[in-house]
C-alpha positions as CSV (number, residue, x, y, z in Angstrom):
1,M,30.2,-30.5,-35.2
2,A,31.8,-30.2,-38.6
3,A,35.5,-30.8,-39.1
4,K,37.7,-27.8,-39.6
5,T,39.3,-29.4,-42.6
6,S,37.8,-31.6,-45.3
7,F,38.6,-35.2,-45.2
8,F,40.2,-35.1,-48.6
9,D,42.5,-32.2,-47.6
10,A,43.3,-34.0,-44.3
11,M,44.6,-36.9,-46.4
12,V,47.3,-34.5,-47.6
13,T,48.2,-33.1,-44.3
14,R,47.9,-36.3,-42.3
15,R,51.4,-37.1,-41.1
16,S,53.2,-38.8,-38.2
17,I,53.5,-36.1,-35.6
18,Y,55.8,-36.9,-32.6
19,A,56.0,-33.5,-30.9
20,L,52.7,-33.5,-29.1
21,A,51.4,-31.6,-26.1
22,S,49.0,-32.9,-23.5
23,E,46.2,-30.7,-24.9
24,S,43.4,-31.0,-27.4
25,P,41.8,-28.4,-29.6
26,I,38.5,-30.3,-29.5
27,P,36.4,-31.7,-26.6
28,D,36.9,-35.3,-25.5
29,E,33.3,-36.0,-26.6
30,R,34.3,-35.1,-30.2
31,I,37.2,-37.5,-30.1
32,I,34.9,-40.3,-28.9
33,E,32.4,-39.4,-31.6
34,I,35.1,-39.8,-34.3
35,V,36.1,-43.2,-33.0
36,N,32.5,-44.3,-32.7
37,H,31.8,-43.1,-36.3
38,A,34.7,-45.2,-37.6
39,I,33.7,-48.3,-35.6
40,V,30.2,-48.1,-37.1
41,H,31.0,-47.2,-40.7
42,C,34.4,-48.6,-41.6
43,P,34.2,-51.9,-43.6
44,S,35.1,-55.4,-42.3
45,P,35.2,-58.8,-44.0
46,F,31.6,-60.1,-44.3
47,N,30.6,-57.3,-42.0
48,V,32.1,-59.3,-39.1
49,Q,32.6,-56.0,-37.2
50,S,35.6,-57.3,-35.3
51,A,37.4,-53.9,-34.7
52,R,37.6,-52.8,-31.1
53,A,38.9,-49.5,-29.7
54,V,39.8,-48.4,-26.2
55,I,40.3,-44.7,-25.8
56,L,42.7,-43.5,-23.0
57,I,42.8,-39.9,-22.0
58,G,44.7,-38.0,-19.3
59,K,46.1,-40.2,-16.5
60,E,44.8,-43.4,-18.2
61,H,46.9,-42.5,-21.3
62,Q,49.9,-41.8,-19.1
63,K,49.4,-45.1,-17.4
64,L,49.7,-47.0,-20.7
65,W,53.1,-45.4,-21.5
66,D,54.3,-46.0,-17.9
67,I,53.5,-49.7,-18.5
68,A,55.4,-49.6,-21.8
69,Y,58.4,-47.9,-20.1
70,E,58.5,-50.6,-17.4
71,A,58.1,-53.5,-19.9
72,A,60.8,-52.1,-22.2
73,E,63.2,-51.5,-19.3
74,K,62.9,-55.2,-18.3
75,L,63.2,-56.6,-21.8
76,F,65.9,-54.6,-23.6
77,P,69.6,-54.2,-22.9
78,A,70.5,-50.8,-21.3
79,P,71.9,-49.2,-24.5
80,V,68.7,-50.1,-26.5
81,F,66.5,-48.9,-23.6
82,E,68.3,-45.6,-23.4
83,G,67.3,-45.0,-27.0
84,L,63.7,-45.9,-26.3
85,K,63.3,-43.7,-23.2
86,P,62.9,-40.4,-24.9
87,R,60.5,-41.9,-27.5
88,I,58.3,-43.4,-24.8
89,A,58.4,-40.1,-22.8
90,G,57.2,-38.3,-26.0
91,F,54.3,-40.7,-26.4
92,R,53.4,-40.2,-22.7
93,G,53.5,-36.4,-23.2
94,G,50.5,-36.6,-25.6
95,Y,46.9,-36.1,-24.7
96,G,45.6,-39.6,-25.3
97,T,45.9,-42.9,-27.0
98,V,43.5,-45.1,-29.0
99,M,44.3,-48.7,-28.5
100,W,43.1,-50.8,-31.5
101,F,42.2,-54.4,-31.2
102,E,40.6,-57.2,-33.3
103,D,38.1,-59.4,-31.6
104,A,38.8,-63.1,-32.5
105,A,35.5,-64.2,-31.0
106,R,33.7,-62.4,-33.8
107,F,35.3,-64.8,-36.4
108,N,34.0,-67.8,-34.4
109,V,30.5,-66.3,-34.8
110,L,31.1,-65.7,-38.5
111,E,32.2,-69.3,-39.0
112,E,28.9,-70.5,-37.5
113,Q,26.9,-68.1,-39.7
114,M,28.7,-69.1,-42.9
115,G,28.8,-72.8,-42.4
116,A,31.7,-75.2,-42.7
117,Q,31.8,-75.4,-46.5
118,R,31.9,-71.6,-47.1
119,W,34.1,-71.0,-44.2
120,A,36.7,-73.5,-45.4
121,G,37.1,-71.3,-48.6
122,V,37.9,-68.1,-46.7
123,R,39.4,-69.3,-43.4
124,D,43.0,-68.9,-44.4
125,K,42.4,-65.4,-45.8
126,M,40.6,-64.1,-42.7
127,P,43.7,-63.0,-40.7
128,Q,44.9,-60.8,-43.6
129,W,41.4,-59.4,-44.2
130,S,41.1,-58.6,-40.5
131,E,44.4,-56.7,-40.6
132,H,43.1,-54.8,-43.7
133,S,39.9,-53.8,-41.8
134,S,41.9,-52.7,-38.7
135,G,44.1,-50.5,-40.9
136,M,41.1,-48.8,-42.4
137,H,39.7,-48.0,-39.0
138,Q,43.0,-46.6,-37.9
139,Y,43.5,-44.5,-41.0
140,A,39.9,-43.1,-40.8
141,V,40.3,-42.0,-37.2
142,W,43.9,-40.7,-37.8
143,T,42.8,-38.6,-40.7
144,A,39.6,-37.4,-39.0
145,L,41.6,-36.3,-35.9
146,E,44.0,-34.5,-38.2
147,A,41.1,-32.6,-39.8
148,E,40.2,-31.4,-36.2
149,G,43.6,-30.1,-35.5
150,L,45.1,-33.0,-33.6
151,G,48.4,-34.6,-34.4
152,C,48.9,-38.4,-34.2
153,N,51.5,-41.1,-34.5
154,L,51.0,-44.9,-34.6
155,Q,52.9,-47.2,-32.3
156,H,53.2,-51.0,-31.9
157,Y,54.3,-51.9,-28.4
158,N,52.3,-55.1,-28.6
159,P,52.9,-57.8,-27.5
160,L,55.2,-56.1,-25.0
161,V,52.3,-54.6,-23.1
162,D,49.5,-57.0,-23.9
163,Q,49.2,-58.8,-20.6
164,R,49.3,-55.6,-18.5
165,V,46.8,-53.9,-20.9
166,Q,44.4,-56.8,-20.4
167,E,44.7,-56.6,-16.6
168,E,44.6,-52.8,-16.3
169,W,41.6,-52.2,-18.6
170,K,39.8,-55.5,-18.3
171,V,40.3,-56.3,-22.0
172,P,38.9,-59.6,-23.0
173,V,41.5,-62.3,-23.8
174,D,40.0,-62.7,-27.3
175,W,40.9,-59.2,-28.2
176,S,44.3,-59.0,-30.0
177,L,46.1,-55.6,-29.7
178,K,47.1,-54.3,-33.1
179,A,48.3,-50.7,-32.5
180,Q,48.4,-47.7,-30.2
181,M,47.4,-44.3,-31.8
182,V,48.9,-41.5,-29.8
183,F,47.3,-38.1,-30.2
184,G,47.7,-34.5,-28.9
185,K,48.1,-30.9,-29.9
186,P,51.0,-30.6,-32.4
187,V,53.9,-28.5,-31.0
188,G,56.4,-29.2,-33.8
189,P,56.4,-29.8,-37.5
190,P,56.2,-33.2,-39.1
191,R,59.4,-34.8,-40.5
192,D,60.1,-34.3,-44.2
193,K,58.3,-36.7,-46.5
194,T,59.1,-37.6,-50.1
195,A,56.8,-39.3,-52.6
196,L,57.6,-41.5,-55.6
197,P,56.1,-40.3,-58.8
198,V,52.4,-41.4,-59.1
199,G,53.2,-42.7,-62.6
200,E,55.4,-45.3,-61.1
201,R,52.7,-46.5,-58.8
202,V,49.3,-46.2,-60.6
203,F,48.6,-47.9,-63.9
204,V,45.4,-47.4,-65.9
205,H,44.0,-49.8,-68.6
206,K,40.9,-48.5,-70.2
207,S,39.0,-49.7,-73.3
């Protein structure tokens, strides 16, 4: 199934959409296909393939945001929680969530494959490179879902929900939760966005 919008065009229209309905313009199988495609084809440091995704749809998605609600209610003072309540309700009102993880066990395997000497030269950089790879996976899926007519926003309720997530969905303890990508049918416009001039951010030196 081809996307309705080209990936390049979707880069322009990809935005944080918070007004989402519990509907999807594409089948669940297509959503799963997009996530699978990113997991297989997005790059990772030394091809460690540490990215992990858990897709929650329907009541499973709602369960995640019920967990976030309960955790936030216990942790934050009442005035702060009152401000969070409508936000969490908005996330719960979407169609689904992709939870993004990095699998630390894969880096233990990579260390064995590389050997002590090579590993020592890159060990300190691996956490940053792992974050880079996770971000690329998230961006690829976000933009691809946008191309299919879905709206998304990216949340970070970790580590607030980490333990409950591990218990509820049998997530291995080596998996570190990085982000929660909420998606659904857009029912409102994105917020205004401004961009600094490209000339202030891109510099070319050519000879």
